[in-house]
TIDRENLUM-94563 format. One record per residue: residue number from 0; residue in one letter; y, x, z of N, C-alpha, C in turn. Coordinates in nm, 3 decimals, padded with zeros to 5 digits, m for minus. Layout:
BEGIN
NUM / A / Y / X / Z / Y / X / Z / Y / X / Z
...
//
This chain:
BEGIN
0 / M / 04.909 / 16.294 / 12.642 / 05.035 / 16.320 / 12.574 / 05.098 / 16.445 / 12.635
1 / S / 05.149 / 16.532 / 12.548 / 05.209 / 16.656 / 12.597 / 05.343 / 16.628 / 12.664
2 / G / 05.390 / 16.726 / 12.739 / 05.518 / 16.713 / 12.805 / 05.631 / 16.690 / 12.706
3 / T / 05.629 / 16.764 / 12.593 / 05.733 / 16.747 / 12.492 / 05.730 / 16.607 / 12.435
4 / A / 05.611 / 16.555 / 12.407 / 05.599 / 16.418 / 12.353 / 05.651 / 16.316 / 12.454
5 / Q / 05.621 / 16.336 / 12.581 / 05.671 / 16.245 / 12.685 / 05.823 / 16.250 / 12.693
6 / H / 05.879 / 16.371 / 12.685 / 06.024 / 16.386 / 12.691 / 06.090 / 16.320 / 12.569
7 / L / 06.028 / 16.335 / 12.454 / 06.079 / 16.272 / 12.333 / 06.079 / 16.120 / 12.348
8 / D / 05.970 / 16.064 / 12.401 / 05.963 / 15.919 / 12.426 / 06.072 / 15.875 / 12.524
9 / T / 06.092 / 15.954 / 12.628 / 06.195 / 15.921 / 12.728 / 06.333 / 15.917 / 12.663
10 / I / 06.364 / 16.019 / 12.584 / 06.495 / 16.025 / 12.519 / 06.514 / 15.907 / 12.425
11 / E / 06.414 / 15.879 / 12.345 / 06.426 / 15.768 / 12.250 / 06.435 / 15.633 / 12.322
12 / S / 06.367 / 15.619 / 12.435 / 06.374 / 15.492 / 12.509 / 06.511 / 15.471 / 12.571
13 / L / 06.583 / 15.580 / 12.602 / 06.717 / 15.567 / 12.660 / 06.811 / 15.491 / 12.566
14 / C / 06.788 / 15.504 / 12.436 / 06.877 / 15.440 / 12.338 / 06.865 / 15.288 / 12.339
15 / A / 06.753 / 15.236 / 12.386 / 06.732 / 15.091 / 12.388 / 06.737 / 15.033 / 12.529
16 / L / 06.735 / 15.118 / 12.630 / 06.732 / 15.072 / 12.769 / 06.866 / 15.007 / 12.805
17 / P / 06.863 / 14.882 / 12.851 / 06.989 / 14.818 / 12.890 / 07.050 / 14.889 / 13.011
18 / F / 07.181 / 14.882 / 13.018 / 07.251 / 14.941 / 13.132 / 07.254 / 14.840 / 13.246
19 / P / 07.239 / 14.887 / 13.371 / 07.248 / 14.796 / 13.485 / 07.393 / 14.752 / 13.510
20 / D / 07.409 / 14.647 / 13.587 / 07.543 / 14.596 / 13.619 / 07.617 / 14.683 / 13.720
21 / A / 07.542 / 14.757 / 13.802 / 07.605 / 14.837 / 13.907 / 07.551 / 14.980 / 13.901
22 / D / 07.629 / 15.073 / 13.956 / 07.587 / 15.213 / 13.961 / 07.472 / 15.233 / 14.058
23 / S / 07.379 / 15.320 / 14.018 / 07.277 / 15.369 / 14.110 / 07.285 / 15.521 / 14.104
24 / P / 07.377 / 15.578 / 14.183 / 07.404 / 15.721 / 14.173 / 07.292 / 15.807 / 14.229
25 / G / 07.281 / 15.923 / 14.172 / 07.186 / 16.023 / 14.218 / 07.229 / 16.157 / 14.164
26 / A / 07.157 / 16.262 / 14.200 / 07.191 / 16.395 / 14.154 / 07.167 / 16.406 / 14.003
27 / Y / 07.043 / 16.424 / 13.962 / 07.010 / 16.435 / 13.821 / 06.944 / 16.307 / 13.771
28 / E / 06.954 / 16.199 / 13.844 / 06.899 / 16.070 / 13.805 / 07.001 / 15.965 / 13.843
29 / S / 07.056 / 15.895 / 13.745 / 07.149 / 15.788 / 13.778 / 07.159 / 15.692 / 13.660
30 / S / 07.202 / 15.571 / 13.691 / 07.228 / 15.471 / 13.589 / 07.350 / 15.392 / 13.633
31 / G / 07.416 / 15.334 / 13.535 / 07.533 / 15.253 / 13.566 / 07.564 / 15.162 / 13.449
32 / P / 07.673 / 15.088 / 13.459 / 07.707 / 14.992 / 13.355 / 07.720 / 15.052 / 13.215
33 / R / 07.743 / 15.183 / 13.205 / 07.762 / 15.242 / 13.072 / 07.686 / 15.373 / 13.053
34 / H / 07.583 / 15.399 / 13.136 / 07.512 / 15.526 / 13.121 / 07.375 / 15.525 / 13.188
35 / H / 07.291 / 15.619 / 13.142 / 07.166 / 15.657 / 13.207 / 07.159 / 15.809 / 13.204
36 / L / 07.113 / 15.870 / 13.312 / 07.092 / 16.014 / 13.321 / 06.956 / 16.034 / 13.383
37 / V / 06.868 / 16.110 / 13.315 / 06.732 / 16.133 / 13.365 / 06.699 / 16.281 / 13.363
38 / T / 06.606 / 16.319 / 13.448 / 06.556 / 16.456 / 13.453 / 06.428 / 16.464 / 13.372
39 / L / 06.425 / 16.559 / 13.279 / 06.304 / 16.582 / 13.201 / 06.218 / 16.691 / 13.266
40 / L / 06.281 / 16.798 / 13.309 / 06.212 / 16.909 / 13.376 / 06.297 / 16.954 / 13.494
41 / L / 06.230 / 16.992 / 13.600 / 06.299 / 17.037 / 13.721 / 06.233 / 17.164 / 13.772
42 / A / 06.312 / 17.268 / 13.790 / 06.258 / 17.394 / 13.844 / 06.223 / 17.373 / 13.991
43 / P / 06.120 / 17.441 / 14.040 / 06.088 / 17.430 / 14.182 / 06.206 / 17.476 / 14.268
44 / A / 06.224 / 17.412 / 14.379 / 06.335 / 17.444 / 14.469 / 06.332 / 17.589 / 14.515
45 / E / 06.214 / 17.646 / 14.528 / 06.203 / 17.783 / 14.577 / 06.221 / 17.887 / 14.467
46 / S / 06.267 / 17.847 / 14.348 / 06.282 / 17.942 / 14.237 / 06.419 / 18.008 / 14.239
47 / G / 06.470 / 18.037 / 14.356 / 06.604 / 18.092 / 14.369 / 06.619 / 18.236 / 14.323
48 / E / 06.510 / 18.312 / 14.306 / 06.525 / 18.451 / 14.261 / 06.574 / 18.454 / 14.117
49 / D / 06.649 / 18.559 / 14.084 / 06.708 / 18.570 / 13.950 / 06.602 / 18.570 / 13.840
50 / T / 06.491 / 18.643 / 13.860 / 06.389 / 18.648 / 13.755 / 06.323 / 18.513 / 13.734
51 / A / 06.296 / 18.441 / 13.843 / 06.235 / 18.308 / 13.831 / 06.332 / 18.213 / 13.762
52 / T / 06.460 / 18.219 / 13.798 / 06.560 / 18.133 / 13.736 / 06.570 / 18.162 / 13.587
53 / T / 06.568 / 18.290 / 13.549 / 06.575 / 18.327 / 13.409 / 06.455 / 18.272 / 13.332
54 / V / 06.337 / 18.279 / 13.390 / 06.217 / 18.225 / 13.325 / 06.233 / 18.075 / 13.302
55 / F / 06.279 / 18.002 / 13.402 / 06.298 / 17.858 / 13.386 / 06.409 / 17.826 / 13.286
56 / E / 06.517 / 17.903 / 13.288 / 06.624 / 17.882 / 13.190 / 06.571 / 17.898 / 13.049
57 / E / 06.490 / 18.000 / 13.026 / 06.432 / 18.023 / 12.894 / 06.337 / 17.909 / 12.857
58 / Q / 06.255 / 17.866 / 12.952 / 06.161 / 17.756 / 12.927 / 06.238 / 17.628 / 12.893
59 / F / 06.341 / 17.598 / 12.969 / 06.418 / 17.476 / 12.946 / 06.493 / 17.482 / 12.813
60 / E / 06.545 / 17.599 / 12.778 / 06.615 / 17.614 / 12.650 / 06.517 / 17.597 / 12.534
61 / T / 06.397 / 17.652 / 12.547 / 06.295 / 17.636 / 12.444 / 06.258 / 17.489 / 12.427
62 / E / 06.244 / 17.418 / 12.538 / 06.212 / 17.275 / 12.533 / 06.327 / 17.196 / 12.471
63 / R / 06.450 / 17.229 / 12.506 / 06.565 / 17.160 / 12.448 / 06.570 / 17.180 / 12.297
64 / E / 06.546 / 17.303 / 12.252 / 06.547 / 17.331 / 12.107 / 06.435 / 17.256 / 12.037
65 / A / 06.316 / 17.250 / 12.098 / 06.204 / 17.177 / 12.039 / 06.235 / 17.028 / 12.029
66 / L / 06.290 / 16.972 / 12.135 / 06.326 / 16.830 / 12.133 / 06.433 / 16.802 / 12.029
67 / S / 06.533 / 16.888 / 12.020 / 06.639 / 16.871 / 11.920 / 06.582 / 16.874 / 11.779
68 / L / 06.491 / 16.966 / 11.754 / 06.428 / 16.975 / 11.622 / 06.348 / 16.849 / 11.592
69 / L / 06.270 / 16.803 / 11.688 / 06.190 / 16.682 / 11.668 / 06.278 / 16.558 / 11.644
70 / L / 06.385 / 16.546 / 11.719 / 06.477 / 16.434 / 11.698 / 06.544 / 16.442 / 11.561
71 / T / 06.578 / 16.563 / 11.519 / 06.637 / 16.583 / 11.387 / 06.540 / 16.537 / 11.278
72 / V / 06.414 / 16.579 / 11.289 / 06.311 / 16.543 / 11.192 / 06.283 / 16.393 / 11.193
73 / R / 06.297 / 16.330 / 11.308 / 06.273 / 16.186 / 11.319 / 06.390 / 16.102 / 11.266
74 / G / 06.487 / 16.166 / 11.209 / 06.595 / 16.091 / 11.146 / 06.724 / 16.085 / 11.225
75 / W / 06.731 / 16.154 / 11.338 / 06.853 / 16.154 / 11.416 / 06.960 / 16.244 / 11.353
76 / G / 06.917 / 16.335 / 11.269 / 07.008 / 16.435 / 11.214 / 07.027 / 16.548 / 11.312
77 / P / 07.091 / 16.655 / 11.268 / 07.111 / 16.769 / 11.359 / 07.209 / 16.732 / 11.470
78 / P / 07.189 / 16.787 / 11.589 / 07.280 / 16.755 / 11.699 / 07.412 / 16.829 / 11.685
79 / D / 07.516 / 16.769 / 11.741 / 07.639 / 16.844 / 11.764 / 07.614 / 16.925 / 11.890
80 / R / 07.662 / 17.046 / 11.892 / 07.651 / 17.128 / 12.012 / 07.789 / 17.125 / 12.077
81 / F / 07.793 / 17.064 / 12.193 / 07.920 / 17.032 / 12.257 / 07.932 / 17.107 / 12.389
82 / A / 08.034 / 17.191 / 12.400 / 08.058 / 17.268 / 12.523 / 08.127 / 17.179 / 12.626
83 / L / 08.072 / 17.176 / 12.746 / 08.133 / 17.100 / 12.855 / 08.213 / 17.190 / 12.949
84 / T / 08.194 / 17.320 / 12.936 / 08.269 / 17.414 / 13.019 / 08.418 / 17.392 / 12.995
85 / G / 08.491 / 17.367 / 13.098 / 08.634 / 17.344 / 13.089 / 08.673 / 17.200 / 13.060
86 / A / 08.575 / 17.111 / 13.041 / 08.608 / 16.970 / 13.010 / 08.684 / 16.903 / 13.124
87 / A / 08.651 / 16.940 / 13.247 / 08.722 / 16.881 / 13.361 / 08.869 / 16.921 / 13.357
88 / L / 08.897 / 17.044 / 13.318 / 09.036 / 17.089 / 13.306 / 09.105 / 17.019 / 13.190
89 / R / 09.033 / 17.000 / 13.080 / 09.091 / 16.932 / 12.964 / 09.125 / 16.787 / 12.996
90 / A / 09.055 / 16.729 / 13.094 / 09.082 / 16.591 / 13.133 / 09.215 / 16.579 / 13.208
91 / G / 09.274 / 16.691 / 13.244 / 09.405 / 16.691 / 13.308 / 09.407 / 16.626 / 13.445
92 / G / 09.299 / 16.639 / 13.519 / 09.295 / 16.584 / 13.654 / 09.253 / 16.438 / 13.660
93 / E / 09.242 / 16.375 / 13.545 / 09.197 / 16.235 / 13.543 / 09.048 / 16.231 / 13.573
94 / P / 09.003 / 16.132 / 13.648 / 08.859 / 16.121 / 13.674 / 08.784 / 16.090 / 13.545
95 / L / 08.669 / 16.151 / 13.530 / 08.584 / 16.128 / 13.413 / 08.482 / 16.019 / 13.445
96 / P / 08.445 / 15.940 / 13.345 / 08.343 / 15.837 / 13.368 / 08.203 / 15.900 / 13.377
97 / A / 08.113 / 15.829 / 13.441 / 07.974 / 15.873 / 13.448 / 07.912 / 15.860 / 13.309
98 / P / 07.823 / 15.948 / 13.271 / 07.768 / 16.061 / 13.344 / 07.848 / 16.190 / 13.328
99 / W / 07.958 / 16.184 / 13.248 / 08.035 / 16.304 / 13.222 / 08.089 / 16.367 / 13.350
100 / D / 08.124 / 16.285 / 13.450 / 08.178 / 16.337 / 13.575 / 08.082 / 16.437 / 13.640
101 / H / 07.953 / 16.412 / 13.630 / 07.853 / 16.502 / 13.687 / 07.821 / 16.616 / 13.589
102 / L / 07.806 / 16.583 / 13.462 / 07.764 / 16.681 / 13.363 / 07.863 / 16.795 / 13.348
103 / V / 07.993 / 16.767 / 13.351 / 08.091 / 16.874 / 13.329 / 08.088 / 16.981 / 13.439
104 / H / 08.031 / 16.947 / 13.553 / 08.024 / 17.043 / 13.663 / 07.888 / 17.112 / 13.673
105 / T / 07.790 / 17.066 / 13.597 / 07.656 / 17.122 / 13.609 / 07.595 / 17.171 / 13.479
106 / V / 07.640 / 17.119 / 13.366 / 07.579 / 17.152 / 13.237 / 07.684 / 17.220 / 13.149
107 / P / 07.661 / 17.346 / 13.110 / 07.762 / 17.416 / 13.031 / 07.778 / 17.361 / 12.889
108 / D / 07.668 / 17.314 / 12.828 / 07.675 / 17.260 / 12.693 / 07.560 / 17.164 / 12.670
109 / V / 07.578 / 17.074 / 12.574 / 07.476 / 16.975 / 12.543 / 07.451 / 16.969 / 12.394
110 / H / 07.332 / 16.927 / 12.358 / 07.301 / 16.886 / 12.221 / 07.327 / 16.736 / 12.221
111 / L / 07.409 / 16.690 / 12.128 / 07.463 / 16.555 / 12.137 / 07.451 / 16.481 / 12.003
112 / W / 07.407 / 16.356 / 12.010 / 07.396 / 16.269 / 11.893 / 07.471 / 16.140 / 11.919
113 / R / 07.522 / 16.081 / 11.813 / 07.584 / 15.948 / 11.820 / 07.490 / 15.853 / 11.746
114 / R / 07.430 / 15.760 / 11.822 / 07.333 / 15.666 / 11.766 / 07.345 / 15.533 / 11.836
115 / Q / 07.334 / 15.427 / 11.760 / 07.327 / 15.292 / 11.814 / 07.438 / 15.265 / 11.917
116 / E / 07.560 / 15.301 / 11.882 / 07.676 / 15.278 / 11.969 / 07.673 / 15.358 / 12.098
117 / R / 07.586 / 15.459 / 12.103 / 07.574 / 15.541 / 12.225 / 07.577 / 15.689 / 12.188
118 / W / 07.624 / 15.767 / 12.284 / 07.608 / 15.912 / 12.278 / 07.481 / 15.944 / 12.355
119 / T / 07.394 / 16.024 / 12.296 / 07.270 / 16.064 / 12.362 / 07.263 / 16.215 / 12.356
120 / G / 07.229 / 16.278 / 12.470 / 07.229 / 16.424 / 12.473 / 07.125 / 16.484 / 12.564
121 / I / 07.110 / 16.615 / 12.548 / 07.016 / 16.695 / 12.627 / 07.090 / 16.821 / 12.670
122 / G / 07.073 / 16.860 / 12.796 / 07.134 / 16.983 / 12.844 / 07.060 / 17.037 / 12.965
123 / T / 07.088 / 17.162 / 12.996 / 07.029 / 17.225 / 13.114 / 07.135 / 17.237 / 13.221
124 / A / 07.110 / 17.172 / 13.333 / 07.200 / 17.178 / 13.448 / 07.174 / 17.309 / 13.522
125 / H / 07.274 / 17.394 / 13.526 / 07.259 / 17.527 / 13.584 / 07.300 / 17.538 / 13.729
126 / H / 07.372 / 17.444 / 13.776 / 07.416 / 17.453 / 13.914 / 07.453 / 17.315 / 13.966
127 / G / 07.457 / 17.308 / 14.092 / 07.494 / 17.185 / 14.160 / 07.472 / 17.206 / 14.307
128 / P / 07.544 / 17.137 / 14.389 / 07.530 / 17.160 / 14.533 / 07.388 / 17.130 / 14.581
129 / G / 07.313 / 17.237 / 14.608 / 07.177 / 17.223 / 14.659 / 07.077 / 17.173 / 14.558
130 / L / 07.112 / 17.179 / 14.429 / 07.024 / 17.126 / 14.326 / 06.960 / 17.238 / 14.246
131 / P / 06.832 / 17.226 / 14.215 / 06.767 / 17.328 / 14.132 / 06.802 / 17.309 / 13.984
132 / L / 06.769 / 17.409 / 13.905 / 06.785 / 17.404 / 13.761 / 06.709 / 17.283 / 13.705
133 / A / 06.768 / 17.212 / 13.608 / 06.703 / 17.093 / 13.552 / 06.737 / 17.077 / 13.405
134 / L / 06.641 / 17.031 / 13.328 / 06.665 / 16.987 / 13.191 / 06.687 / 16.837 / 13.199
135 / V / 06.804 / 16.793 / 13.154 / 06.840 / 16.652 / 13.168 / 06.867 / 16.590 / 13.031
136 / A / 06.847 / 16.459 / 13.025 / 06.882 / 16.380 / 12.907 / 06.968 / 16.264 / 12.954
137 / F / 07.054 / 16.218 / 12.867 / 07.143 / 16.108 / 12.906 / 07.179 / 16.026 / 12.784
138 / T / 07.225 / 15.907 / 12.810 / 07.286 / 15.822 / 12.707 / 07.403 / 15.750 / 12.771
139 / T / 07.508 / 15.730 / 12.692 / 07.627 / 15.665 / 12.744 / 07.708 / 15.606 / 12.630
140 / T / 07.785 / 15.506 / 12.662 / 07.879 / 15.450 / 12.565 / 08.016 / 15.516 / 12.580
141 / E / 08.032 / 15.600 / 12.682 / 08.158 / 15.671 / 12.705 / 08.168 / 15.792 / 12.612
142 / D / 08.280 / 15.808 / 12.546 / 08.301 / 15.923 / 12.458 / 08.303 / 16.052 / 12.539
143 / P / 08.260 / 16.163 / 12.478 / 08.265 / 16.291 / 12.548 / 08.408 / 16.328 / 12.586
144 / P / 08.422 / 16.401 / 12.694 / 08.557 / 16.442 / 12.737 / 08.619 / 16.545 / 12.645
//
């Protein structure tokens, strides 16, 4: 199975995966009573040079677009493109629920669908304390900020 097919299976499985009773926090991997956040692709830690980062950003964006297209064709419909930049400020200092609390600080925008009482999305995490670039997928019952 190709990487894209595996990522598609992962995203679709998030919609049916039950939420745990307690948080299991992590950087780009976490689950809790109302969310799951998983890493689909992770840039090597040593890819700190600008050219290497740009190559991975392009690769991750291409993968996100391919996954969005495949999900659209599978009946999900086109994604909403939702900007997270500034969402923490829009929250007015109120704490955001997981996974939004992490995503608003690391992912500038997401492709987002509303399905089966959940929000499901894909985004590229561009920064984080000591964290490499990552293509992430998530599902949550919490509304976007």
